[in-house]
C-alpha positions as CSV (number, residue, x, y, z in Angstrom):
1,M,-48.1,26.2,-1.9
2,A,-44.7,27.9,-1.8
3,V,-41.3,26.6,-2.7
4,I,-38.5,27.7,-0.3
5,E,-34.9,27.1,-1.1
6,L,-31.8,27.3,1.1
7,N,-29.0,27.4,-1.5
8,D,-25.3,26.7,-1.3
9,M,-25.0,26.2,2.4
10,S,-21.3,25.4,3.4
11,F,-20.2,23.1,6.1
12,Y,-16.8,21.7,7.2
13,A,-17.3,18.1,8.4
14,Y,-15.8,14.7,8.9
15,H,-17.8,12.4,6.7
16,G,-16.2,9.7,4.6
17,C,-15.0,6.1,4.4
18,F,-11.3,6.9,4.6
19,E,-9.6,7.3,7.9
20,E,-8.0,10.6,6.8
21,E,-11.4,12.1,6.1
22,S,-12.5,11.4,9.6
23,K,-9.4,13.1,10.9
24,I,-8.8,16.0,8.5
25,G,-12.4,16.7,7.3
26,T,-13.4,18.5,4.2
27,H,-15.9,21.0,2.8
28,F,-19.5,20.2,1.9
29,R,-22.2,22.1,0.2
30,V,-26.0,21.5,0.8
31,D,-28.9,22.7,-1.2
32,L,-32.4,22.2,0.3
33,E,-35.8,22.8,-1.3
34,F,-39.1,22.4,0.4
35,E,-42.8,23.1,-0.2
36,C,-45.3,24.3,2.3
37,D,-48.4,26.4,2.6
38,T,-47.3,30.0,3.3
39,I,-50.6,31.8,2.7
40,K,-51.0,32.8,6.4
41,A,-47.5,34.3,6.5
42,E,-48.0,36.0,3.1
43,L,-50.9,37.9,4.6
44,S,-49.7,38.4,8.2
45,D,-46.0,39.2,7.6
46,D,-45.4,37.3,10.8
47,I,-42.5,34.8,11.1
48,S,-44.5,32.7,13.5
49,D,-46.9,31.9,10.6
50,T,-44.3,30.2,8.6
51,I,-41.2,28.0,8.8
52,S,-38.1,29.8,10.0
53,Y,-35.2,29.5,7.6
54,L,-32.9,29.9,10.5
55,D,-34.4,26.9,12.3
56,V,-34.1,24.8,9.2
57,Y,-30.5,25.9,8.7
58,Q,-29.7,25.0,12.4
59,T,-31.3,21.6,11.9
60,I,-29.0,20.9,9.0
61,K,-26.0,22.2,10.8
62,K,-26.7,20.0,13.8
63,E,-27.0,16.9,11.7
64,F,-23.7,17.7,9.9
65,E,-22.0,17.5,13.3
66,T,-22.5,13.7,13.4
67,P,-19.9,11.9,11.2
68,S,-21.1,9.4,8.6
69,H,-19.2,7.2,6.2
70,L,-21.6,7.9,3.3
71,L,-23.1,11.0,1.8
72,E,-26.3,8.9,1.4
73,H,-26.5,8.5,5.1
74,V,-25.9,12.2,5.8
75,A,-28.6,13.2,3.3
76,R,-31.1,10.7,4.6
77,R,-30.6,11.8,8.3
78,I,-31.1,15.4,7.3
79,L,-34.1,14.7,5.1
80,D,-35.8,12.5,7.8
81,R,-35.1,15.1,10.5
82,I,-36.6,18.0,8.4
83,M,-39.7,16.0,7.6
84,N,-40.1,14.9,11.2
85,D,-39.4,18.4,12.8
86,Y,-41.5,20.4,10.3
87,P,-44.8,18.6,9.8
88,T,-46.2,21.4,7.5
89,I,-43.6,20.6,4.9
90,E,-45.3,18.6,2.1
91,Y,-42.2,17.9,0.0
92,C,-38.5,18.2,0.6
93,S,-35.4,17.7,-1.7
94,I,-31.8,17.7,-0.5
95,K,-28.5,17.7,-2.4
96,V,-25.4,17.1,-0.4
97,T,-22.1,17.7,-2.2
98,K,-18.6,16.7,-1.0
99,K,-16.2,19.1,-2.5
100,N,-12.8,17.8,-3.8
101,P,-13.4,14.1,-2.9
102,P,-10.4,11.9,-2.7
103,L,-11.0,9.9,-5.8
104,G,-7.6,10.1,-7.4
105,G,-8.3,12.8,-10.0
106,K,-9.4,16.3,-10.5
107,L,-13.1,16.6,-9.5
108,E,-15.0,19.5,-8.1
109,G,-17.4,17.4,-6.1
110,V,-19.7,14.4,-5.8
111,S,-23.3,14.7,-4.8
112,V,-26.2,12.7,-3.5
113,C,-29.8,13.9,-4.0
114,L,-32.8,12.6,-2.1
115,Q,-36.5,13.5,-1.9
116,S,-39.4,12.9,0.4
117,S,-43.0,13.8,0.1
118,R,-46.2,13.6,2.2
119,I,-48.3,14.0,-0.9
120,S,-49.8,10.8,-2.2
121,P,-49.6,10.2,-5.9
122,V,-52.9,10.6,-7.7
């Protein structure tokens, strides 16, 4: 089992509860980690034997194009789509960060982290 990470992906999107956020938009950061069996690709050196990082990135980018009020909703949509579209992924964790949220003070960002697993607890 391998752990694959897509780190510090940047998106500009229109997620938020305030009307201004849906008009002006803001910057977001996404970190995704997933586990899958990569032994075939390790031996073959063939991209068709593994999960394409480009495809995963494009999946996330596509989900970011649909506005949501809550980070929780954005993260859940992405996580569900990843688990649905890539059945060989056994575990996936996502962290979605809204940079400079409008909370009335100096704050680098606010994040939501979600996880999903096909592995049954023992």
